KOLNU-592535 format. One record per residue: z, y, x of N, C-alpha, C, O, CB in turn. Coordinates in steps of 0.1 Angstrom, whole numbers, plus 5000, padded with zeros to 4 digits. Last residue first. Glycine has a CB too. Example, Ala and Ser with C-alpha at 12.3 -4.5 7.8 and 13.67 -1.06 7.14 Angstrom:
2
507149785128507149895137507950005129508050115134505749945141/507849435132507849555123507849675132508549675142509049555113/
//
This chain:
177
904421755796903021725795902321765808901121745810902321795783/907021835800906721695802905221665800904821545802907521605792/909322075804907822055806907621905809907921855820907322145817/911922155799911422035793909922015794909321945786911822035778/914622285814913122285815912622145810912822045816912722305830/917222405793916622305802915122315803914522365793917022165796/918222585775918922585788918322475797918822455808920322555786/916722565751917122695756917522685771917122775779918222755748/916522295746915322375748915622505755914922555763914522395735/919322245741918622185752917322255756917022275768918322035749/919722395718920422435730919722365742919622435753921922385729/918022255700917822395703918522445716917922525723918322485691/919122005701917722025706917522165709916922205719916721975695/921722055690921522005704920122025710920022055721921921855704/920822125665921522225673921522185688921222265696923022235669/919821875657918921995658919622105666918922165674918722045643/922121715658921021685667920121805669919621835679920221565663/923321835636924021845649922921815660923021875671925221755650/921621765616921821905619922421925632922122015640922721965608/922021485617920621545621920821695624920121745633919621515610/924621465607924321435621923021495626922821535637924421285624/926621565587925221605588924721595603924521685610925021755584/928521275577928321395585926921435586926021345586928921375599/928721155543928721145557928521285564928421385557927621055562/926721075514927921115521927721105536926721055541929121035516/924821125485924821095499926021155506926421275504923521155506/924921205459925821105463925721065477926520985482925420985455/923121425458922821305451923621185456923121075457921321275451/923021675470923321565478923121425472922921325478924721575483/922621835448921521825458921721705467920821645472921421955466/925121815435923921765429922721745438922021645438923421855417/926621955455926921805452925721745445925321625447928121795443/925522205452925422135465925621985462924921905468926522195475/926222265426924822255429924622185442923622105444924222395430/929022275428928422175419926922155422926322045421928622215404/929222495444929622365449929022255441928622145446931222355450/928322695426927722675439928022535444927122465448928022775449/930222685405928822655403928122625415927322525416928222775396/933422525412932522635413931022595411930722485414932622715426/935222325413934622345400933622455401932922485391935622375390/936122335439935422205435934722225421933822155419936422095434/937522575439936222565447935422445442934222445440936522545462/939622505423938822615419937422605426936422615420939422745422/940822295438940322265424939322375420938322345414941422255414/941622445460940722335462940122305448938922275448941422215468/943522615447942322675454941222565455940122585453942622735468/945422425440944722505429943422565435942422575428945622615424/946322345465945722245456944922315445943822275441946722155450/947522575474946322525481945622425472944322425472946722465494/949722585455948722705456947422655463946322685458949322815465/951222355457950422375445949422485447948322485440951322405434/950822255492951622295480950722315469949522305470952422425484/949821965510949622095505950522125493950922035485948222125502/949721715522951021785522950921925517951922005519951521785536/947121655518948021555514949421625513950221585504948121435523/945821865531945721855516946821755511947321775500944321815512/946321795558946821925552946921915537947921955531946022045557/944821565559946221555562946921685556948021675550946521555577/942321655554942821565545944421555547945121535537942221425547/941921825577942021885564942521785553943221835544940521925559/941921625597943021725597943121795583944221815578942821835607/939521495591940821425591942021515590942921495583940921335603/937721705594937821645581939221565580939921575570936721545578/938021765621938321865611938521805597939421845590937221975611/937021525632938421555634938921665624940021655618938721605648/934321545624935121435619936621465621937421435612934821305627/933621775639933521775624934421665618935221685609932121755619/933921675665934721795660934721795645935821825639934121925666/931921475664933321445666934221555662935321525656933521415681/929621635661930021535650931421495652932121475642929121415651/929621765685929721845673930121755661931021785653928421905670/929321545703930521635704930721705691931821715686930421735716/926921445694928121365693929321445694930321415687928021255704/925121655700925321615686926621535684927321545674924121535681/925321655728925821775721926021735706927021775700924721885721/924321395734925621435738926221545730927321545725925721465753/921721415723922621315718924121355721925021335713922321175723/920621605740920621625725921721535719922521585711919221605719/920721485765921521605762921621635747922721685742921021725769/918921265759920321245763921221365760922221355754920421195777/916421375752917221305742918621285746919521285737916621165739/914721475771915521575763916521505754917521565749914621655754/913321275782914421335790915221425782916321465787913821395802/911221215763912421135764913621195772914721165769912021005770/910021505746910021405757911321335757912321385753909721475770/909621665724910221725736910221625748910521675759911621755732/908221515704907921655707908421705720907721785726908421735695/909421255706907921275706907621415710906721435719907321235693/912121315703911621245715910121265717909621275728912021095714/912021415677912421505688911921445701911521515710913921525688/911421175664910421285663910721385674909821435681910421355650/913721035668912520985674911421095674910721105684912020865665/915521195653915721175668914421125675914121175685916921085670/914421155628914421285633914621285649913921355656915621365627/914820885624913520935624913421075630912521105638912920935610/917720885624916920805634915520855635915020875646916920655630/918221045602918721075615917921005626917621075636920221045616/917020895581916521025585917021075598916221135605916921125574/918720675579917320655585916720785589916020795599916420585574/922120745590921020735580919620715587919520755599921020855571/924620545605923720655605922620635595922220525592923120675620/925920315603926720425608925920555607926520665609927220395622/924820075597925120165586926020275590926720335582925720095574/923719915616925219905614925719995602926919995599926019925626/921220025616921419885612922819855609923119785599920919785623/921720275627921220265613921520125608921920105597919720295613/922420195653923420265644923020265630923820265621923620415650/920020085663921219995660922320065651922919995644921819955674/918420325664918120215654919320125652919620085640916920135658/918720495685919620505674919420405663920220395653919320645668/916920405705918320445709919220445697920420405698918320575716/914520355693915220245698916720275701917620195700914620175710/913720625688913820525678914720415682915620375674912420475674/913620745714914420795703914720695692915820685687913820925698/911720575726913120585732914020635721915120575719913120675744/909520635710910020495711911420495716912320425711909120405720/909120905716909320855702910020725702910920695695908020855694/908520885744909720965739910120925725911220905721909421115739/906120745742907320685749908620755745909620685742907120695765/904520925730904820805723906020725729906820665722903620705722/904121105750904921145739905421025730906521025725904221245730/902420955765903720985771904621035760905821005760903621085782/900020955751900920835749902220855756903220785753900220705755/898521175759899421185747900321065745901321075738898521185735/898721265794898121175783899121175771900321175773897921035788/899121605802899521475802898921385791898721445780901121465802/896121805804897521785802897821645803897021555806897921835788/893521915809894121815818895621805816896321785826893721845832/892622065788893422135799894022035809894822075817894522215792/891221905770890722035774891422105785890822195792890722135762/892621665765891121665766890621795773889621795780890521645753/895321745764894921645773893421645776892921635787895321505768/895221925742895621975756895221875766894721915777897221985756/894421755721893621865725893921915739893021945747893821985715/896721585721895321535724894421645728893621625738894821465711/898721775715898821695728897421635731897021635743899821585727/897921865690898021955701898021875715897321915724899322045701/898121625675896821695676896821795688895921795696896621775664/900821565678899821475684898521545685897821525695899721355675/901921785664902221765678901221675685900821705696903621705679/900821735638900521865645900821845660900021885668901321985639/902121485633900621505633900221625641899321625649900121515618/904821535636904221435644902721455645902121445655904521295639/905221735617905521765631904821665640904321705651907021765633/904621595594903821705598904021745612903021775619904121825589/906621395594905221355595904321475600903521455608904721295582/908921565591908721485603907321435605906821445616909621355602/908321675566908521765577908321685590907621725600909821835577/908321445550907121525551907121625563906121645569906921605538/910921355551909921275558908621365560907921345570909621155550/913721565556912521545548911421465557911121505568911921675544/916921455555915921495564914621465558914321345554916021425578/920021545540918721485539917821545549917921665553918121515525/922321675529922421545537921121475537921121355534923621455531/922021925518921621805510921921675517921721565510920221815507/923122115536923322125522923121995514923921965506922322235517/922722005562924022055558924222065543925222025538924222195565/920021935561921021835563922421885559923221805554920921785577/918622175556918522065546919621965548920121915538917121995549/919422335578919622385564919622265555920622245547918622485560/918522175599919822225599920222255584921222215579920122345608/915722145594916622025593918122075592918922005585916421935605/914722395599914622345586915622225584916222215573913122285583/915322405627915822505617915822455603916822475596915122635619/913822185637915222195638915822295628916922255622915622235652/911122265631911722145625913222145625913922105616911122015632/910922495647910822505633911422385626912222405616909322515629/911322365672912222465668912122485653913222485647911822605675/909122185673910422135673911422235668912422205661910822075687/907022365674907122285662908522225661909122205650906022165663/907522465699907622565687907722475675908522515665906422655687/907022235714908422295713908622385702909622385695908722365727/904322215709905222105704906622155704907422115695905121985713/903422465721903322435706904122325702904722335691901822415703/905922585745904722515741904622495726905622495719904622375749/907222885755907422775746906022715743905022785739908022825733/907822975788907022995777907122865768907122755773905523015780/
//
């Protein structure tokens, strides 16, 4: 059975996948809402059902924050990715973070290789493929996506972490309260 913090994590993951793929953005309001609602549930559960103390979720948040903060400092990752990972640690517990990170890293690696291969193909492409690329680049939909990204570049790593979280919740017992 899915706990309310896990249900909140599922909703947050679905929203993040869409937002990060299209806009390369993780919304702070979604993260804050998930933290507040998750904390409220954990406190209520602790007081009324003898659940785990709420500060155990704080440990998951701290693990998530400290694990990815160095990558933000080195500018390898955006702040939204780090905050999202910390929020997942809060909602799902620290033991969920390693499988989430592994899955996200594999997906991110596949994406990076695909980008490198596509650049290689485009470098040696004939005029037909170059014309298709120009057509797509000028399409109204692609222009809207670029406008939504507002210059933000990089891989949608939070989306990959969200996929990792969904898979981890599906195939792992994450009862931590």
